[in-house]
Z-matrix of the N, CA and C atoms (Angstrom, degrees):
N
C 1 1.455
C 2 1.532 1 109.49
N 3 1.306 2 116.38 1 133.81
C 4 1.457 3 122.42 2 -178.49
C 5 1.526 4 109.76 3 -85.07
N 6 1.344 5 116.74 4 131.83
C 7 1.460 6 121.27 5 173.59
C 8 1.519 7 106.88 6 -72.50
N 9 1.324 8 117.40 7 116.72
C 10 1.463 9 121.57 8 -172.54
C 11 1.515 10 113.60 9 -85.31
N 12 1.319 11 117.13 10 -14.62
C 13 1.459 12 120.52 11 -176.90
C 14 1.535 13 109.94 12 -73.73
N 15 1.323 14 115.42 13 133.17
C 16 1.463 15 120.10 14 178.43
C 17 1.516 16 109.85 15 -77.77
N 18 1.330 17 116.94 16 145.64
C 19 1.468 18 119.99 17 -177.37
C 20 1.528 19 112.54 18 -68.18
N 21 1.324 20 115.30 19 152.61
C 22 1.465 21 121.95 20 177.68
C 23 1.536 22 110.40 21 -69.10
N 24 1.327 23 116.13 22 -41.02
C 25 1.469 24 121.98 23 -179.93
C 26 1.518 25 109.67 24 -128.43
N 27 1.327 26 114.12 25 139.26
C 28 1.461 27 121.05 26 172.33
C 29 1.520 28 104.93 27 -126.57
N 30 1.316 29 116.66 28 120.58
C 31 1.467 30 121.05 29 -174.20
C 32 1.518 31 109.73 30 -122.94
N 33 1.322 32 114.95 31 132.73
C 34 1.459 33 120.98 32 171.56
C 35 1.520 34 108.02 33 -148.12
N 36 1.314 35 115.23 34 117.71
C 37 1.463 36 120.27 35 -177.06
C 38 1.522 37 110.02 36 60.83
N 39 1.335 38 116.09 37 -128.07
C 40 1.468 39 119.76 38 -178.92
C 41 1.529 40 113.05 39 -96.49
N 42 1.347 41 116.35 40 10.27
C 43 1.463 42 121.33 41 179.37
C 44 1.529 43 109.35 42 -102.84
N 45 1.324 44 115.67 43 134.53
C 46 1.455 45 121.89 44 175.45
C 47 1.524 46 107.87 45 -126.83
N 48 1.331 47 115.67 46 127.61
C 49 1.458 48 121.52 47 169.50
C 50 1.522 49 105.41 48 -101.47
N 51 1.324 50 115.94 49 122.03
C 52 1.463 51 121.12 50 -175.12
C 53 1.523 52 109.56 51 -120.74
N 54 1.331 53 116.03 52 118.39
C 55 1.459 54 121.63 53 -179.88
C 56 1.522 55 108.37 54 -78.90
N 57 1.334 56 116.13 55 116.09
C 58 1.463 57 119.18 56 -175.93
C 59 1.525 58 110.79 57 -93.32
N 60 1.332 59 113.11 58 149.82
C 61 1.463 60 119.63 59 173.19
C 62 1.519 61 107.31 60 -100.38
N 63 1.307 62 115.70 61 164.38
C 64 1.465 63 120.19 62 -177.15
C 65 1.523 64 112.84 63 -72.69
N 66 1.311 65 117.43 64 -3.45
C 67 1.471 66 121.48 65 179.48
C 68 1.516 67 112.18 66 -90.71
N 69 1.317 68 117.66 67 -8.07
C 70 1.460 69 121.71 68 -173.33
C 71 1.526 70 111.35 69 -92.59
N 72 1.331 71 115.67 70 68.81
C 73 1.466 72 120.90 71 -175.55
C 74 1.521 73 113.38 72 -59.38
N 75 1.322 74 118.12 73 -34.57
C 76 1.473 75 120.73 74 179.92
C 77 1.518 76 111.48 75 -59.59
N 78 1.318 77 116.64 76 -42.98
C 79 1.468 78 120.54 77 179.48
C 80 1.524 79 109.80 78 -68.58
N 81 1.338 80 116.99 79 -40.26
C 82 1.466 81 119.73 80 177.94
C 83 1.528 82 110.73 81 -62.92
N 84 1.338 83 117.36 82 -36.89
C 85 1.474 84 119.96 83 177.59
C 86 1.519 85 110.52 84 -62.99
N 87 1.342 86 116.61 85 -44.46
C 88 1.467 87 120.53 86 177.86
C 89 1.532 88 110.79 87 -61.86
N 90 1.332 89 115.64 88 -43.75
C 91 1.461 90 120.33 89 179.74
C 92 1.522 91 110.96 90 -61.34
N 93 1.320 92 116.73 91 -42.74
C 94 1.464 93 121.16 92 179.79
C 95 1.529 94 111.16 93 -62.55
N 96 1.317 95 117.73 94 -39.06
C 97 1.473 96 121.38 95 178.30
C 98 1.532 97 109.93 96 -62.06
N 99 1.337 98 116.31 97 -47.47
C 100 1.476 99 120.26 98 178.65
C 101 1.525 100 109.84 99 -62.34
N 102 1.339 101 115.99 100 -42.68
C 103 1.462 102 121.22 101 -179.66
C 104 1.540 103 110.71 102 -59.81
N 105 1.328 104 116.89 103 -49.71
C 106 1.472 105 120.48 104 -178.25
C 107 1.524 106 111.35 105 -63.49
N 108 1.319 107 116.73 106 -38.40
C 109 1.466 108 121.29 107 178.69
C 110 1.537 109 110.95 108 -62.59
N 111 1.325 110 116.54 109 -28.73
C 112 1.461 111 122.40 110 -174.93
C 113 1.520 112 113.42 111 -108.46
N 114 1.323 113 118.62 112 16.64
C 115 1.467 114 122.17 113 -173.76
C 116 1.530 115 113.19 114 -52.33
N 117 1.317 116 118.52 115 -45.80
C 118 1.467 117 120.99 116 -179.70
C 119 1.532 118 110.07 117 -68.13
N 120 1.310 119 116.76 118 -45.55
C 121 1.474 120 122.04 119 178.78
C 122 1.528 121 110.81 120 -57.36
N 123 1.312 122 117.63 121 -35.52
C 124 1.463 123 121.86 122 -175.01
C 125 1.528 124 113.79 123 -86.73
N 126 1.312 125 118.14 124 2.70
C 127 1.463 126 120.35 125 -176.48
C 128 1.533 127 112.80 126 -58.33
N 129 1.332 128 118.26 127 -30.72
C 130 1.467 129 120.47 128 178.18
C 131 1.526 130 112.74 129 -71.54
N 132 1.311 131 117.14 130 -17.75
C 133 1.461 132 120.25 131 179.21
C 134 1.527 133 110.93 132 -86.70
N 135 1.302 134 117.19 133 -18.94
C 136 1.465 135 121.34 134 -173.53
C 137 1.515 136 114.79 135 -80.17
N 138 1.309 137 117.65 136 -21.68
C 139 1.467 138 121.90 137 -176.16
C 140 1.533 139 110.56 138 54.35
N 141 1.332 140 117.54 139 29.96
C 142 1.462 141 121.21 140 179.53
C 143 1.514 142 114.20 141 70.56
N 144 1.304 143 117.68 142 16.27
C 145 1.469 144 122.30 143 -175.12
C 146 1.532 145 110.88 144 -88.80
N 147 1.332 146 116.74 145 117.18
C 148 1.464 147 121.22 146 -179.95
C 149 1.516 148 112.44 147 -62.79
N 150 1.328 149 116.73 148 -27.39
C 151 1.462 150 122.54 149 179.19
C 152 1.536 151 111.37 150 -59.72
N 153 1.335 152 116.94 151 -23.75
C 154 1.455 153 121.60 152 -178.37
C 155 1.525 154 113.68 153 -95.57
N 156 1.308 155 117.54 154 6.58
C 157 1.464 156 121.26 155 177.05
C 158 1.527 157 108.21 156 -95.59
N 159 1.318 158 115.57 157 74.68
C 160 1.458 159 122.60 158 -173.78
C 161 1.527 160 112.25 159 -66.29
N 162 1.339 161 115.27 160 131.42
C 163 1.467 162 120.99 161 177.49
C 164 1.521 163 111.92 162 -104.22
N 165 1.340 164 116.25 163 -25.02
C 166 1.464 165 120.70 164 -178.67
C 167 1.527 166 109.04 165 -152.08
N 168 1.341 167 116.05 166 174.31
C 169 1.466 168 118.81 167 -175.87
C 170 1.528 169 111.72 168 -67.57
N 171 1.316 170 117.65 169 -28.89
C 172 1.469 171 118.75 170 177.28
C 173 1.521 172 111.69 171 -65.69
N 174 1.336 173 117.87 172 -32.71
C 175 1.469 174 120.85 173 175.47
C 176 1.531 175 110.54 174 -61.40
N 177 1.341 176 116.53 175 -42.35
C 178 1.464 177 120.82 176 179.27
C 179 1.528 178 109.77 177 -65.70
N 180 1.318 179 116.14 178 -48.25
C 181 1.471 180 120.39 179 -179.21
C 182 1.525 181 111.31 180 -61.65
N 183 1.327 182 116.83 181 -42.40
C 184 1.467 183 120.11 182 178.78
C 185 1.525 184 111.17 183 -62.01
N 186 1.326 185 116.38 184 -42.04
C 187 1.466 186 121.30 185 178.19
C 188 1.535 187 110.83 186 -61.36
N 189 1.329 188 116.49 187 -47.17
C 190 1.464 189 120.29 188 179.75
C 191 1.526 190 111.42 189 -62.76
N 192 1.335 191 116.55 190 -43.17
C 193 1.472 192 120.61 191 179.46
C 194 1.520 193 111.61 192 -65.16
N 195 1.317 194 115.81 193 -49.77
C 196 1.466 195 120.70 194 -177.14
C 197 1.530 196 111.63 195 -58.11
N 198 1.310 197 116.21 196 -39.67
C 199 1.463 198 121.16 197 -176.80
C 200 1.531 199 112.70 198 -95.64
N 201 1.330 200 116.34 199 3.87
C 202 1.472 201 122.66 200 177.84
C 203 1.531 202 111.53 201 53.79
N 204 1.338 203 115.70 202 51.23
C 205 1.457 204 121.50 203 -176.68
C 206 1.522 205 111.37 204 -104.32
N 207 1.309 206 114.90 205 145.18
C 208 1.455 207 122.52 206 170.20
C 209 1.518 208 105.44 207 -96.24
N 210 1.317 209 117.54 208 136.07
C 211 1.463 210 120.98 209 -177.18
C 212 1.523 211 110.50 210 -115.47
N 213 1.331 212 114.93 211 121.06
C 214 1.462 213 121.35 212 172.53
C 215 1.527 214 108.21 213 -103.56
N 216 1.319 215 116.09 214 123.94
C 217 1.464 216 122.24 215 174.82
C 218 1.525 217 107.82 216 -84.50
N 219 1.318 218 116.13 217 137.05
C 220 1.467 219 121.49 218 177.03
C 221 1.525 220 107.83 219 -94.51
N 222 1.327 221 114.94 220 119.29
C 223 1.465 222 121.45 221 176.17
C 224 1.519 223 109.55 222 -114.17
N 225 1.310 224 114.89 223 141.13
C 226 1.459 225 120.86 224 168.85
C 227 1.525 226 105.64 225 -138.78
N 228 1.305 227 116.35 226 124.65
C 229 1.462 228 122.44 227 -177.08
C 230 1.525 229 110.91 228 51.54
N 231 1.332 230 115.42 229 46.71
C 232 1.471 231 124.41 230 177.84
C 233 1.522 232 114.36 231 60.74
N 234 1.317 233 117.14 232 22.99
C 235 1.461 234 121.81 233 178.32
C 236 1.526 235 108.66 234 -120.54
N 237 1.336 236 116.74 235 133.51
C 238 1.462 237 120.63 236 178.14
C 239 1.524 238 109.29 237 -74.18
N 240 1.341 239 115.31 238 130.49
C 241 1.460 240 121.02 239 179.74
C 242 1.523 241 112.56 240 -111.57
N 243 1.321 242 117.55 241 -21.03
C 244 1.457 243 121.43 242 -176.28
C 245 1.508 244 110.14 243 166.00
N 246 1.323 245 115.73 244 -157.31
C 247 1.465 246 118.58 245 179.84
C 248 1.527 247 111.30 246 -155.18
N 249 1.317 248 113.68 247 163.67
C 250 1.459 249 122.41 248 172.99
C 251 1.525 250 105.86 249 -127.49
N 252 1.319 251 115.12 250 127.96
C 253 1.462 252 120.42 251 177.52
C 254 1.524 253 108.11 252 -103.35
N 255 1.317 254 115.85 253 134.26
C 256 1.461 255 122.54 254 -177.79
C 257 1.518 256 108.48 255 -119.16
N 258 1.329 257 116.03 256 123.48
C 259 1.453 258 120.30 257 177.27
C 260 1.518 259 111.25 258 -72.63
N 261 1.312 260 116.43 259 157.15
C 262 1.471 261 121.81 260 176.60
C 263 1.528 262 109.15 261 -66.26
N 264 1.329 263 117.22 262 154.09
C 265 1.473 264 119.32 263 -179.95
C 266 1.522 265 111.79 264 -59.83
N 267 1.315 266 115.50 265 138.70
C 268 1.457 267 123.38 266 177.46
C 269 1.526 268 106.75 267 -132.91
N 270 1.304 269 116.65 268 152.96
C 271 1.458 270 121.13 269 -178.62
C 272 1.534 271 109.34 270 -107.55
N 273 1.346 272 116.63 271 133.35
C 274 1.466 273 121.87 272 176.70
C 275 1.526 274 109.53 273 -80.68
N 276 1.315 275 115.31 274 174.22
C 277 1.467 276 120.62 275 176.44
C 278 1.525 277 111.73 276 -58.84
N 279 1.326 278 117.04 277 -28.97
C 280 1.467 279 120.86 278 179.82
C 281 1.522 280 111.61 279 -87.04
N 282 1.341 281 117.10 280 11.57
C 283 1.467 282 123.53 281 -178.96
C 284 1.522 283 112.91 282 62.75
N 285 1.318 284 116.69 283 29.90
C 286 1.453 285 121.63 284 173.74
C 287 1.530 286 108.42 285 -97.11
N 288 1.320 287 116.48 286 134.52
C 289 1.458 288 120.29 287 179.99
C 290 1.530 289 110.03 288 -80.78
N 291 1.337 290 115.66 289 134.46
C 292 1.458 291 118.94 290 178.27
C 293 1.524 292 111.08 291 -134.97
N 294 1.322 293 114.51 292 162.93
C 295 1.461 294 123.22 293 177.23
C 296 1.520 295 108.89 294 -133.32
N 297 1.321 296 114.81 295 148.52
C 298 1.464 297 120.21 296 172.84
C 299 1.527 298 108.11 297 -100.05
N 300 1.310 299 115.46 298 147.94
C 301 1.469 300 122.11 299 178.78
C 302 1.515 301 109.35 300 -126.99
N 303 1.303 302 115.79 301 140.88
C 304 1.463 303 121.05 302 167.05
C 305 1.520 304 106.19 303 -137.92
N 306 1.303 305 116.74 304 155.60
C 307 1.461 306 119.74 305 -170.56
C 308 1.522 307 110.41 306 -157.71
N 309 1.305 308 114.86 307 156.99
C 310 1.461 309 120.93 308 168.78
C 311 1.521 310 109.04 309 -157.08
N 312 1.318 311 114.39 310 155.60
C 313 1.460 312 121.33 311 178.39
C 314 1.521 313 107.71 312 -139.34
N 315 1.321 314 116.37 313 149.19
C 316 1.467 315 118.93 314 -177.83
C 317 1.532 316 110.61 315 -65.94
N 318 1.312 317 113.96 316 154.92
C 319 1.466 318 121.65 317 -173.56
C 320 1.530 319 112.25 318 -57.37
N 321 1.334 320 117.18 319 -38.67
C 322 1.464 321 120.65 320 -177.07
C 323 1.531 322 112.97 321 -66.17
N 324 1.328 323 117.34 322 -19.07
C 325 1.465 324 120.84 323 -177.92
C 326 1.521 325 113.62 324 -114.46
N 327 1.325 326 116.35 325 5.36
C 328 1.464 327 120.73 326 177.92
C 329 1.525 328 109.78 327 -70.52
N 330 1.315 329 115.12 328 151.86
C 331 1.469 330 123.50 329 175.19
C 332 1.532 331 113.37 330 60.92
N 333 1.331 332 115.63 331 32.87
C 334 1.465 333 120.23 332 177.05
C 335 1.525 334 111.37 333 -117.74
N 336 1.326 335 116.24 334 7.32
C 337 1.458 336 120.09 335 179.82
C 338 1.523 337 114.30 336 85.61
N 339 1.323 338 116.90 337 -1.53
C 340 1.466 339 120.34 338 -177.36
C 341 1.526 340 110.74 339 -67.65
N 342 1.319 341 117.64 340 -48.19
C 343 1.461 342 119.76 341 -179.06
C 344 1.524 343 110.49 342 -66.11
N 345 1.316 344 117.74 343 -38.60
C 346 1.460 345 120.85 344 175.84
C 347 1.526 346 109.90 345 -55.24
N 348 1.329 347 116.53 346 -51.11
C 349 1.468 348 120.92 347 -178.81
C 350 1.529 349 111.55 348 -62.84
N 351 1.323 350 117.36 349 -39.90
C 352 1.466 351 121.06 350 179.97
C 353 1.525 352 111.24 351 -65.90
N 354 1.320 353 116.68 352 -45.68
C 355 1.470 354 120.16 353 179.98
C 356 1.526 355 111.03 354 -67.15
N 357 1.314 356 117.73 355 -38.23
C 358 1.467 357 121.63 356 177.89
C 359 1.536 358 109.75 357 -63.17
N 360 1.307 359 116.50 358 -43.29
C 361 1.461 360 122.14 359 178.97
C 362 1.531 361 111.01 360 -64.19
N 363 1.314 362 116.73 361 -46.30
C 364 1.458 363 120.77 362 179.47
C 365 1.530 364 110.77 363 -66.92
N 366 1.325 365 116.93 364 -38.24
C 367 1.465 366 121.21 365 177.05
C 368 1.533 367 110.19 366 -57.52
N 369 1.315 368 117.05 367 -44.51
C 370 1.467 369 121.78 368 179.46
C 371 1.530 370 110.34 369 -58.94
N 372 1.321 371 117.25 370 -45.31
C 373 1.470 372 121.92 371 179.53
C 374 1.529 373 110.23 372 -63.22
N 375 1.326 374 117.01 373 -45.16
C 376 1.462 375 120.62 374 -178.28
C 377 1.534 376 111.67 375 -63.90
N 378 1.314 377 116.81 376 -38.86
C 379 1.469 378 120.33 377 177.50
C 380 1.533 379 109.63 378 -64.92
N 381 1.333 380 116.78 379 -41.79
C 382 1.473 381 120.59 380 177.12
C 383 1.527 382 111.28 381 -60.65
N 384 1.339 383 116.66 382 -28.50
C 385 1.465 384 121.73 383 -179.61
C 386 1.531 385 111.59 384 -89.27
N 387 1.332 386 116.43 385 16.38
C 388 1.455 387 123.13 386 173.85
C 389 1.531 388 114.45 387 72.67
N 390 1.312 389 117.56 388 27.12
C 391 1.461 390 121.37 389 171.92
C 392 1.519 391 106.93 390 -88.04
N 393 1.317 392 117.01 391 122.70
C 394 1.465 393 121.16 392 -173.44
C 395 1.519 394 113.61 393 -92.17
N 396 1.332 395 116.92 394 -24.75
C 397 1.461 396 121.06 395 -175.71
C 398 1.529 397 109.43 396 -134.92
N 399 1.324 398 116.64 397 140.52
C 400 1.461 399 122.81 398 174.09
C 401 1.524 400 108.14 399 -120.08
N 402 1.321 401 116.24 400 137.59
C 403 1.466 402 122.93 401 178.49
C 404 1.522 403 109.77 402 -121.79
N 405 1.308 404 115.87 403 149.91
C 406 1.462 405 121.08 404 169.12
C 407 1.526 406 108.62 405 -153.34
N 408 1.321 407 116.03 406 156.52
C 409 1.460 408 122.32 407 178.12
C 410 1.518 409 108.89 408 -114.71
N 411 1.348 410 115.61 409 136.06
C 412 1.459 411 121.15 410 -178.40
C 413 1.517 412 109.02 411 -132.00
N 414 1.325 413 116.78 412 127.34
C 415 1.461 414 121.75 413 175.91
C 416 1.524 415 109.15 414 -55.89
N 417 1.328 416 117.52 415 137.74
C 418 1.476 417 121.01 416 -175.85
C 419 1.523 418 112.70 417 -63.99
N 420 1.320 419 117.82 418 -18.06
C 421 1.464 420 120.94 419 178.70
C 422 1.527 421 112.70 420 -96.05
N 423 1.322 422 117.34 421 -1.82
C 424 1.463 423 121.47 422 -177.86
C 425 1.539 424 109.38 423 -89.54
N 426 1.307 425 115.28 424 77.42
C 427 1.464 426 122.09 425 -175.09
C 428 1.531 427 112.75 426 -58.93
N 429 1.342 428 120.22 427 -42.79
C 430 1.469 429 118.62 428 178.21
C 431 1.538 430 113.00 429 -58.41
N 432 1.333 431 117.49 430 -40.81
C 433 1.465 432 119.76 431 179.39
C 434 1.520 433 111.91 432 -71.77
N 435 1.312 434 116.92 433 -33.91
C 436 1.467 435 120.05 434 175.89
C 437 1.527 436 109.31 435 -61.99
N 438 1.326 437 116.38 436 -45.59
C 439 1.468 438 120.74 437 178.34
C 440 1.529 439 111.10 438 -64.20
N 441 1.335 440 116.45 439 -37.37
C 442 1.459 441 120.90 440 177.85
C 443 1.531 442 110.70 441 -62.43
N 444 1.314 443 116.49 442 -44.77
C 445 1.466 444 119.92 443 179.24
C 446 1.528 445 110.97 444 -63.42
N 447 1.331 446 116.71 445 -39.70
C 448 1.463 447 120.32 446 177.43
C 449 1.536 448 110.35 447 -63.08
N 450 1.316 449 116.41 448 -44.30
C 451 1.468 450 121.09 449 179.75
C 452 1.527 451 111.08 450 -63.08
N 453 1.336 452 117.08 451 -34.95
C 454 1.465 453 121.93 452 178.21
C 455 1.534 454 112.09 453 -81.86
N 456 1.336 455 116.10 454 0.06
C 457 1.466 456 123.84 455 177.60
C 458 1.533 457 113.51 456 67.48
N 459 1.326 458 116.46 457 30.59
C 460 1.463 459 120.88 458 169.29
C 461 1.524 460 106.86 459 -78.77
N 462 1.312 461 116.70 460 150.62
C 463 1.463 462 122.30 461 179.78
C 464 1.527 463 109.99 462 -117.59
N 465 1.330 464 116.45 463 143.32
C 466 1.462 465 120.34 464 176.45
C 467 1.525 466 108.00 465 -69.13
N 468 1.328 467 115.88 466 126.91
C 469 1.471 468 118.44 467 176.56
C 470 1.528 469 111.09 468 -110.36
N 471 1.347 470 117.71 469 -17.82
C 472 1.470 471 120.27 470 175.47
C 473 1.516 472 109.86 471 -167.22
N 474 1.314 473 114.57 472 167.88
C 475 1.456 474 121.57 473 171.11
C 476 1.522 475 106.36 474 -123.32
N 477 1.318 476 115.31 475 136.68
C 478 1.475 477 120.57 476 -176.77
C 479 1.519 478 109.91 477 -119.42
N 480 1.310 479 114.56 478 149.28
C 481 1.452 480 121.56 479 175.97
C 482 1.519 481 107.93 480 -121.30
N 483 1.324 482 115.62 481 130.62
C 484 1.451 483 120.07 482 174.57
C 485 1.525 484 106.12 483 -96.16
N 486 1.328 485 115.68 484 124.46
C 487 1.459 486 120.82 485 -175.40
C 488 1.521 487 108.85 486 -120.36
N 489 1.322 488 116.24 487 132.49
C 490 1.462 489 121.07 488 -179.82
C 491 1.527 490 110.20 489 -73.57
N 492 1.324 491 115.56 490 170.01
C 493 1.464 492 121.11 491 177.49
C 494 1.518 493 112.59 492 -61.31
N 495 1.332 494 116.89 493 -20.20
C 496 1.460 495 121.16 494 179.13
C 497 1.527 496 112.25 495 -91.95
N 498 1.337 497 116.33 496 5.99
C 499 1.460 498 120.24 497 176.72
C 500 1.517 499 114.73 498 84.96
N 501 1.326 500 117.95 499 8.13
C 502 1.460 501 121.22 500 -179.97
C 503 1.533 502 109.45 501 -91.28
N 504 1.334 503 116.19 502 135.37
C 505 1.461 504 120.28 503 176.49
C 506 1.525 505 108.12 504 -71.14
N 507 1.340 506 115.76 505 123.21
C 508 1.469 507 120.16 506 -177.90
C 509 1.519 508 112.23 507 -109.35
N 510 1.313 509 117.73 508 -8.86
C 511 1.453 510 120.35 509 179.02
C 512 1.516 511 111.55 510 -170.05
N 513 1.325 512 114.88 511 149.07
C 514 1.459 513 121.45 512 176.09
C 515 1.517 514 106.79 513 -134.05
N 516 1.325 515 116.03 514 133.38
C 517 1.452 516 118.05 515 178.15
C 518 1.516 517 110.97 516 -149.53
N 519 1.330 518 113.48 517 153.76
C 520 1.455 519 121.49 518 175.83
C 521 1.514 520 108.48 519 -88.86
N 522 1.304 521 116.04 520 143.53
C 523 1.458 522 121.00 521 170.36
C 524 1.517 523 106.09 522 -104.66
N 525 1.333 524 115.27 523 120.03
C 526 1.452 525 121.87 524 179.77
C 527 1.518 526 109.67 525 -102.80
N 528 1.326 527 115.25 526 147.81
C 529 1.455 528 121.03 527 -179.04
C 530 1.521 529 108.43 528 -137.85
N 531 1.322 530 115.08 529 145.44
C 532 1.468 531 120.56 530 174.76
C 533 1.511 532 109.17 531 -136.55
N 534 1.323 533 116.63 532 129.57
C 535 1.479 534 122.65 533 177.19
C 536 1.496 535 109.57 534 -91.53
């Protein structure tokens, strides 16, 4: 029988992925500072969603709770660099278990292979926990993330358009999948 619970800490070299609980306000405060500092850089991760424009730690916690996400903080040399959000297990029509992933890293540490290594490490853990499919969404203009998904061997399974109530397209993103 596979232990389905994800580990609290995942460590490889100088990178630590730390699964935070909603009681750890100090870590959420640090995360919010990094997030606010990188607000413009992170615009491609938001898909134009106001829900992701966090103003305080309660906004982050509410978002994680509402969407039932597990949040891993990325640490390198005891400094927060970003996070990876992992959706709760869901079953496909073929009865295969899958998880959704979303991620961001601060501008100063982007394109250094850190997110690649973190996602590869987390992917290994998720596969060990019997997750057969991983999904993520990437804004069509977010070229670094598109290249990251290609390097991680994710495949485009669809393209989505977010349309406002007035019929205006407000976002376009690829949905990537990996078996």
